[in-house]
N, C-alpha and C positions, 0 to 999 in steps of 0.2 A: 267548746265541746270537750268533755273529758276523754281520756284515751280510749275507753271502751266504745265510745260513740263512733269513732272512726273505724272500728272493727265491726261493730254490730249493726250500725245504722247505715243504710245506703246513702249514696251521694245526692239523693233527691228526696223531696217530701210531698205529701199529698194534701191539697187543700180542697175542702168540699164546701157545703153550704150553698149560697146562691151563686152558682157557677155554671157557665157554659164551657164546654171543652173545645179548645181549638185543636188544630192538627198537631201531630207529633208522632214519635215512635210508639208502636203498640205497647211496648214494655215500659213506657214512661209513666209519669205520675201526674196528677191533676193539681192545678194551683188556681186559686181565685183570690183577688185582692179584696180587702175589707171594703165595705161600702159599695159593692157591686150592685147592679140593678137586680130587682127581684127575679127577673127571668134568668139572670146570671150570665156573667162572662167569666172565662177562665184563661189561664195561660200556663205554659210550661215554665218551670223555674227551678234552678239548682238549689240545693241546700248548702249554704256556706258552713265551713268549720271554724271553730274558735280555738284558742289555745287552752292549755291545761289549767284548771282552776278548781282544785280540790280544797275543801275546808271541812274540818270536823266541828260538829256542834252538839250541844246537849239538848235533848228533846224533852219538853214537859208539855203534855197535852192535858187540858182540864177535862174532868169527868163530864159526861153528858147527862142531862136530866131527861130520863126516858119519857116521863109524862108530858114533857114540854115539846116533844117532837112535832113538827109540822111539815106539811108537804113543801118541797123546795121548788123554786122556779127553775125552768130550763133555759132561761135567757142567757145570752153570751154577749160580752162587750164587743163592739164593732170598731173601736178606735184603733188606730195604727199602733203597733207595738212600741215604737219610739215614744209616742205621746203618752202611752200608758205607763212606761217605766219612769219617765221624767217626773221627779218629785214624789216617787212612790216609796222612798226610803230604802230599806234593805230588801231587795228583791230576792225571792227564793225560787230555786229551780232544781229539779233532779228526777232521776228515774225511780219508778215505783213498780215492783213486781207484784202482780195480782195472782195469788196462789190459793189453792184450795182443792177440796174433794170434787169429784165429778158431780155435775147437776145441782150445785148450790147457788148458781146464778152469777158466776164471775163475769161472763160476757155481758149479761144484761146490766150488771153494775158498771162495767167499763163504759158501755153505751150511755148509761144515765149520766155518768160523770162527764163524758166528752160532749154529750148533747147531740150526738149523731149515731146512727145505727151502723157502726163499723164492723162489729163482730156478730157473726151469725149465732142465733140462739134458738134451740128447740127443747122439747121436753125430754129428748133422749140424752143419755149420758155420753160422754166423749164426743160431743159435737165439735169442740175446739181441738184442732190438731196442730196448729202452728202458734208460735208467739206472735201476737199482733199488737203493734204500737198504736196508742191513742193519746193525743196531746191535748191538755187543757191549759189554756192561757188566759190569765186575768191581769188586771193592773198591778197585782201584788205578787203573783206567783205563777209558775208554770210546772205542770205535772206531766211527765212522760210515762204514761201507764202502759205496762205490757201485760195483756191478757195471755194466759197460759193454759195448756191442756190440764184437765183434772188429774190429780195425783193418784197413782195406782202402781201396782207391781206389774211391770211389762211382761207380756207373754211372747211377743215376737218383735221383729226388727222395727216395724212401724211404731209400736208403742214405746220401744226404747228411744226412738228418735223424738217422740212426743215428750218423753220425760227429760231428755237432754235439753229440749227447748225450755222446759220449766226450770230446770236446774241452772241453766245459763242466765236466765232472767233473774233468778234469785241471787246468784253470785254477783251480778253486775249492778244491782239496784242499790240506791241510797236508803230506800225504805221498802219494807216488805208488808204488803197488805194481805192478810190471811182472811179469806172469805169463808164463812160457814153459814148455816141457816138454822132456823128454829127447830129442825128435826134432827140435826146431827148431834149425837151424844157427846162425842169427843173430837174436836178439831185436830187435824194431823200436824200439830205444831212440832212434833218430834222430827218430822221429815225436814222441816226448815232448819231445825237446830243442827242437823247433820251437815248442812251446807254453810249456813251463816249464823253467827252468834253476835256479831257486832252491829248489824243494821237495826234501827228502830223497827219494832213490830207493832202493827196496828191491826186489830181484829174487827171485821164488819159482820154482824149477825143479820143475814138477809131474810126476806120473806116474813117480816113481822106483821105485814098486813093480813096474813092468813090466820093469825091468832084470833082475830075478831070474828071470823066466820063461825056461825053457830053450829054448822054441820061438819066441822072439821073432825074427822074420825080419830085423829091422834091428839085431840085437844087435851085429854087428861095427861098424856105423856109429855106434851109440849109445855103445858103450864102457861104462865104469864110471860110478858116480855122480859121482866126482871129475871125470871127463871132461866130463860134462854141466854140472857147476857151472862148470868152466873156460870152456866155450863160452858160458855165460850171463853171465859177468862182463863188465859193460859199464862205460864211463867214468862216474864220479861216483856209482856205486852204493855205498851205505854198508854193504850186506850182501847176500849171495847165499845163499839157503837152499834146500836140497832138501826137497821135501814130497811127500806123496801125499794128495790130497783124498779119494780113494776109501777109503783105509785109515786116514787120520788121522795118518799119520807126519809129524812135524815141524810140525804145525799149531799146537800150543801154543808152540813156539819162534818161529814166525812171528808169532804174536799178541804175544809179548813184545817182539820186535824192533820191530814197528809201534808198540807202546805207548811205547817209548823215543824214538821219532821224533816223535810228536805233541807239541804244546805242553803246558806246565803250564797247566791251565785247569779251570774248573768243567765238569761234564758238559754237552755240547751239548743233550742231551735229559734234563732233570732228573727226569721221571717214571720210575718203576720199571718194568722189564720191557718197555721200548719195543723193538720189533724192526724196524719199517719205517714209512714214511710213506705207503705206497700203500693205496688203498681196497680193500675186499673185491671189488668188481666187477672191478677190474683183475686180481686173481689168478684170478678165474673165467675171464676171457677168456684169460689166459696158460695156464691148465690145458687149455682146449679147444685152443689153438694147439699146445701141447706134444704132444698126442695126434694132432693132424694131422701133425706132423713125424714121429711114430713110425709112423703107419699108411700114409702115402702116400709115393710115390717121385717122383724126378725133379724137375720144376719146380713141381709142384702145391703143396707146402708153402710155397714162397717166393712164390707168387702169392696166398696167402690172408691175410686179416686177419679178426679176430674182434671183433665189437661186441656187448657185452652191452646189450640193450635193456630188460630187466626184471630187477630183483633185489629180491625180496620176502623179508624175513627176520623179519617180525613174529612168526611161529610159530617158537619156538626148536627145535622138533622136525622142522620141514619147511620148507626154503627153496624158493621158486619162481624159476627163472632161465631167461630167454629169451636166446638169442644168435643173431646172424646171421653167417654165414661169407661174406665177400666173396671172389669170384674174378675173374680177368681175362676169361675166355672161357667160352662155353657148354660147350665140350668139357671144361673143368675142372670145371664144375658137375656134369656127368654122372659124372665120375670120383669126385668127393667123395660123391655120393649112392649110386653103385653100382647093380648090378642089383637091381631091386625094392626099393631102399632099404637093402640089406644093409650096405653100407659105412658109411653115416651112422648106422645103428642101432648098429653096433659102436663107432663113434666116440663116440656119445652114452653108451653104457654105460660105456666106459672113463673118459671125462671125468667122468661123474656119480660113479662110485666114488671117483675121485681127489679130487673136491670134498668128498664126505662125509668123507673122511679128513682133508683139509686144514682144513676149517672145523669139524670135530668135530661134525657134525650127523647125527642118525640117518637122515634121509631128505632127498634133494634131487630135486625134479621139474625136469628139464632138458629144454628144448625147443630144437631146432636148426633153423635155416633156412639155405638157400644162395641167394645172390643174385649175379648177374653185374653187375659194376661195372667196365667197361673202363677201363684206365689209372689205377686208383685209386692205384697206386704212384707216379705222376708228378703227381698233382693235389695241389698244396700246401695248398689249403683243406681237402680231406678228410684229409690227413695231420695237419694241425693239430688237426682234430676227434679224431683217434686219439691225440693226445698227443705227436706227434713235433715236435721243435724245428726247424721249417723256416722 
């Protein structure tokens, strides 16, 4: 593991897929061996560190034939990592920063590449607040993808912390993946150039599936896939690839292009089936926040933060989770709770069902509270407690 990994990646990693979660500390992470039963078993496991292993390479990525794009498969190899690497030739591995404007589908694309729904995704801008690691491992390469908040000019401390996460991911990556979509006139490549000029830059043009919709109101402005690719061609890009994170179109081609751009290296994460470095309680808080974004309108979702105060998973058939929703003002608290508690009950039901599916647990007891904490978005001490790099 290169030097920045010991600084930026926690000492454990999360394995998902077909896995049941055994007991362990609430702040721990999930692990599941390859080839586990469909009902899934899992274990806690530490992430070992390697030595320094940097290497500089030249990157040449062939152009893609837009007309030849086909839907990609979401299957993942289940062999043990040691067996995969053996005889695979020059194995490639490295960190990829996934950067782009708000609401272009970065999180959806990371989920499509990883093959698991690690990152929450909604139609609202600024859904992503933290840098979230997702790992793709194949017999020939390993990609450590970091989903980042959408690029913007920060207006308060929370947004400054979000942009710090994006900048750090960009600085630490071997490859930068700039995500745009068919609607964006000019990708924010200048933002990346202010931070990095030496890392290979690959551009993914997302949402190409929408071009075929007959009723697309912006069809004339969007044009063809070729037009969208031309608009997204930025200086120093080694490849510009059209993709659809929703349908999987071009996702495999994008993964291959990223694999050619990362260095020849042993896997950053040597354990098999590693998917992320985030603990389970982080995903619990993100799931609640995702459903806040889906249920509430206007400024309420952007004024909320979710803190998981209890995560008991000793019983593999029933987790107990307590979470507090912070809001800025008493009026927002009333909106979140709703008349006679109807709205927060709806929120709790939707978040609980999503958690049961995500954690593969038969039952979750979820308790939600709402607390007014004025100006939490501008309080650096509180933001640090929530994990923002301020």
